C-alpha positions as CSV (number, residue, x, y, z in Angstrom):
1,M,0.8,0.4,-21.1
2,I,0.3,-2.7,-20.5
3,T,-1.5,-6.3,-20.6
4,V,-3.2,-8.3,-18.0
5,K,-1.0,-10.8,-18.2
6,E,2.3,-8.8,-17.1
7,L,0.0,-7.9,-14.2
8,I,-0.5,-10.6,-13.1
9,E,3.3,-11.3,-13.4
10,H,3.9,-8.7,-12.1
11,L,1.9,-8.9,-9.0
12,Q,3.4,-12.0,-8.4
13,K,6.4,-11.0,-7.0
14,Y,4.6,-9.9,-3.9
15,P,4.2,-11.5,-1.0
16,Q,2.0,-14.0,-1.6
17,D,0.9,-14.6,2.2
18,T,-0.2,-12.0,3.8
19,V,-2.5,-9.5,4.5
20,I,-1.8,-5.9,2.2
21,G,-4.3,-2.9,1.6
22,V,-4.2,-1.4,-2.1
23,M,-5.2,2.2,-2.3
24,Y,-5.4,4.2,-5.9
25,R,-4.3,7.5,-7.0
26,L,-7.3,9.9,-8.2
27,H,-7.2,11.2,-11.5
28,S,-9.7,12.4,-13.4
29,D,-9.2,10.3,-16.6
30,Y,-9.2,6.8,-17.7
31,E,-6.0,6.5,-19.2
32,P,-3.6,3.5,-19.6
33,M,-2.2,1.9,-16.8
34,E,2.0,1.9,-16.7
35,L,4.1,-0.8,-15.0
36,Q,6.1,1.4,-13.0
37,E,3.4,3.5,-11.3
38,I,2.5,0.7,-9.1
39,E,4.1,1.6,-6.0
40,F,4.7,-1.3,-3.1
41,Y,5.5,0.2,0.4
42,G,6.6,-3.1,2.0
43,K,8.3,-4.0,5.5
44,A,12.0,-2.2,4.3
45,E,10.4,1.1,2.6
46,R,8.3,1.6,5.5
47,D,12.2,0.8,7.4
48,S,14.0,3.1,5.4
49,D,14.2,6.9,5.7
50,S,12.8,7.7,2.2
51,N,10.0,10.9,2.9
52,Y,6.4,9.8,1.9
53,P,4.0,11.7,0.7
54,R,1.2,11.7,3.5
55,Y,-1.8,9.4,1.7
56,S,1.0,7.1,1.1
57,R,3.1,6.6,4.2
58,P,3.3,3.0,4.8
59,E,3.3,3.3,8.6
60,R,-0.4,5.4,7.6
61,Y,-2.7,1.7,7.6
62,V,-2.2,-0.8,10.3
63,L,-4.3,-4.6,10.5
64,R,-6.4,-4.5,13.8
65,N,-9.4,-7.2,14.5
66,G,-9.5,-8.5,10.7
67,R,-10.0,-4.9,9.1
68,I,-7.7,-2.5,7.4
69,M,-7.6,1.2,9.4
70,E,-5.6,3.9,9.7
71,Y,-3.0,4.0,12.5
72,D,-3.0,7.6,14.8
73,P,-1.1,7.2,17.2
74,L,-2.8,9.9,19.1
75,T,-5.6,7.4,20.4
76,W,-3.9,3.7,19.2
77,P,-3.4,2.1,22.7
78,K,-1.6,2.1,24.4
79,D,-1.0,-1.2,25.6
80,E,-1.0,-2.7,21.6
81,E,1.3,-2.7,19.8
82,P,0.0,-1.2,16.0
83,Q,0.6,-4.2,12.7
84,F,2.1,-2.0,9.8
85,I,0.4,-3.5,6.8
86,P,2.2,-3.3,3.0
87,L,0.7,-0.7,0.0
88,L,-0.2,-2.2,-2.9
89,I,-0.8,1.8,-5.0
90,F,-1.8,1.5,-8.4
91,P,-2.7,4.8,-10.6
92,G,-6.5,6.4,-11.3
93,N,-9.7,5.7,-9.3
C-alpha cells in the first residue's frame, strides 16, 4: 500500500510538460494500490519490441485536435502523422 506522498513523488518522475493519457485497469473490489502496479508507457517502451496487452498498447492512443482518441490505422488520414501519447495506467477503477 502506498501513501499519497509516495504517489506524488512517484508521479513527479514522469514527464511534466506533456499530455499523458491516464487509464485504469478494471477491478471488482476496492483494494489498496501498490506502487509496482502503476505502469508507464512512453516513447522508449513504444519503440521497444515488447508485446503489450491490447488495452495498453502505447500506439493505441493519439492526441488530435486537443483530444485524446484511439488510433485506428485503417481510418486515419494518410496525410496526417499520428501523435502518440504516453500512457499512465493505474490499477482499479
